[in-house]
N, C-alpha and C positions, 0 to 999 in steps of 0.2 A: 307853107306858112313859116315865117321867120320865128325862131324860138325867142323867148323873152330872156334878156340877160339878167342873171342874179349873181350875187356873192354868195359862194357856198362857203359856211364857217363851220369847222368841227369844234368840239368841246365848247359849245355855245351856250350851255345853260347856266354858266356861273363864271366868275373870275375875268381872265383877261378875254376870253372867248365872248362873254356876254357884252363887256365893254367895247370890244371891236364891233360887234353887232350894233351896237347902239350909235357908234362913230360913223359906220357905213350908212346907216338908215338916216342919220342926220344930214348926210351928204347926198341924199337923194336916191340911194341904191336899194334895189330890191333884194331881198335876202332868202337864203335856203339855209336853215339851222340844223346842224346835225349834233345829237348828243344821245347818251343813254336815256332810255325811258326816265323821265324826271318831270314832276309837275312844274318845275321851274321853267322848263323849256317852253310850255304853253303860256306861264305868266309873262315871260320876257316877249314872246310872240304878240301877245295881247296889248302889252305896254308899247311896243313898236308901232303895232297898228293904230294905237289911239293917237299916236304922236305923228306918224307918217303916213297914215290912211291906207296903206297897204299892208296885209298881214303877212308875215313871213311865211314860206313853206316850212313846215316842221317835219324833221326826219329822224325819229327815235330809233337809231340803229346802234348796235354794238360793234365799234370799228375794229376789234380783234378778231371779228369772224372773216374767213378768208373770201367770202363772196360778196363782201359788203360794198365794194367799189361798184361793182356792176348793178347791184340793187339801188344804190344811190342814183347812178345814171338812169336807170329805168324809171325811178319815181320822179325824177326830174322831167324826164321826157313826156311822162304822163300829165305833168302840170304845163306842158309846153315851155319849159325853161331849160336853159343851159348856162353853165358858169362863164362870167366875164372875168371874175376874181375867184380864186381858191384861197382860202386861209386855213392851213393847218395848224390848229392850236390845241387840238386834244392831246393828252399825254399824262403821264404820271411816273412817279419816282419812288424808290424804296430805300430807306436808310438801314444800314448794316453790313456785315461782311457778306460778300457774295456767296461764299461756300455755305453759309448758314441760312440764307433767306430761302424761301419757297422757290424752288426751281421753276414750277409752273407760272407763278406770278412774275418771276423776271422774263420768262419767255413771253408772257402776255405784255409785259413792257416793251420788248423788242417788236412785237406785233403791232402795238398801237404806236409807238413812238417813230418806228423806222418803216415797217412793212406797209402799214397803211397810209402814212405820210407819203411815201414813194408812189404808191399806187394813185393815190387821189392827185398827187403833183404831175404825173405823167398821162393820166386817163383823160384829162380835159385839155390838153395842150391845143388841140385843133380849134376848140370853141374860145379858148383865151386869145389865140392868134386872130380869130374872126373879129373879136370885140376889141383887140388891142389893149387886153387887160393886164391882169398880172397874177403872181402867185407870192404869198406871203407865208413863209414857214417859220414856226415859233421854236427856236432853239433856247439857248440859255448862256449866260456867263460861264456856266459849268463846261460848255463846249470847248472853252480854252485850256482845260487841264484835265489830267486823269484825276479820278475820284474815288480814292481808298475811302471806304464807307459808303460810296454811292457808284460802285464802279460801272455797274450796267447802265445807270441812268446817264452818267456822264458821257460814256462810250455811244450811246444813242443821240445824245445831243451833239457830240463831235461829227457824228454821221450827218445829221441834219444840216450842221453848218458847212460842212465840205460839199454835200450834195447840191445845197441851194447856191453856193457861190460858183459851182461849176454850171448850173442850169442858168445862172445870171448871165454868164458869157454865151452858153449855146443858144438862148433863146431872144437875145438881143438882136435887133433893135424892137422886134414885134411885141414881146411879152416882158414886163417888168418882173423880175424876180428879187425878193428882199428876204433876207435871214434877220429875224428879231432875237436878239440875245439880251433878254432882261435879266436883271439881278432878282433878289428876293422879293416877291410880291405877296401881300397877306390875302391868300385864297385858300380854298379847301385842299389844294396841292400839299400843303404842309401836313395836314391831318393824315391825308393818304400816305404820304412818305413816312411818317413817324417822327418828323421833326417836332421837337417839343420846346425848343428855346425862343426867345424873342428875336425877331428879325433885327440884323444890325442896322441901326438908324442911318448910317452914311451910305448903305447900299439900297435900302428898301424904298420901292416906289409904289404908288396906287396902281390898281388896274386901269383906271380911267388915263392916268397920266401915260402910261405904257402904250395904251390903245392909240391915244392921240400922236405920239411919237411914231408909233409903228404905221400908222396910216399916212402920216406926212411923208415919211420915208419912202414908203411904197409908191405913192403917187409921184414922187420925185424920182423914182427910178434908182433909189439908193441900193447898194449891193448888202449893206449891213446897217442895222439900227441897234444902238446899245443906249437904252434910255438911262439918264441919270448921270451926274457929273461923277459921282463916286465910282460907278460901274465903268464908265469910260477910262478913269484912271487905273482902276483894277485890270482891265483888259490889256493896257500897255504895260503894266508892272508885271503881270504873270510870266510873260516869256523871259524876264531878266532874273527871275528867282531860280537857283539851282533845284533841280529835281529832288536832289539828296535832302534839301530843306524843305521844299514844297509838298511832297508826298507825305511825310510824317506830320506836318503841320495841318494838312487837309483830313488826315484820318482822326487827329486828335480834336479837331473842330466838329467833326460829325459825332464822335462819341460824346462830346460835351452837349451837342443839340438833343442827343437822344436821352441824356439824363436830366435835363432841365424840366421840371413840371410845367405843364401848359398854364396853371394859374399864375406864374410869375410873369407871363407875358404881358406887355402893356395892354390897357383897356381897349385900345382900338383894335388890336389883334384879335383878342378873346371875342369882341363883338363880331368880327368878320366869320370866325369860326363857328359860331353858334347857329 
């Protein structure tokens, strides 16, 4: 019996992950949604079922657990499904000096942002090839520079970018591989990271816009997607700035972001965080 092709999306309960789920569903794809146990995961699945008539498979897993890739594969097989596309969107960041932040939380960040992403990127390559599908890995514009104040987070996103660009070459032409490098997006990520300042208007994009750009880029086989004109400009400017200027500036920006009270954020940002 042929397995049913689905789009496996991690970090799907909110933010960019939820927006990507809606975009894929709107284009007729069946979904398997992975997130930490959260009522929002079932709410999203019900909303998609109401619009698309096929309820996504919901997989409430903690991706920092070392056996989770095998458990996801087993659950999909039990549903008679296999990935045609894998979207690795789950991730988190922390703001602060690396030597002062909780080491366990930072290692959990590496487990989620790097190890789990690598596992799910490689585990389903055969099924991606069978369906001539694709892999979308969510990195960040932070991948283009070291990050004093977010040292581990930036390093994980640099890994995601490098890894994805290499797979883009290795797996072509049968599998599309795209790295999504978005700028700041008003989601729960900022709360988790400890960022309290308002997002820069020139760089901020909505989750819906980012998801549309990412979907179009993946389907077109693009190696890299950087949504928003401001972020595209920033990507090309960063290599031109000497590290002796860039690194202190980045550290100052992170310290400023941590000091700003959340109530000073624009109304739209406060509404998303509640």
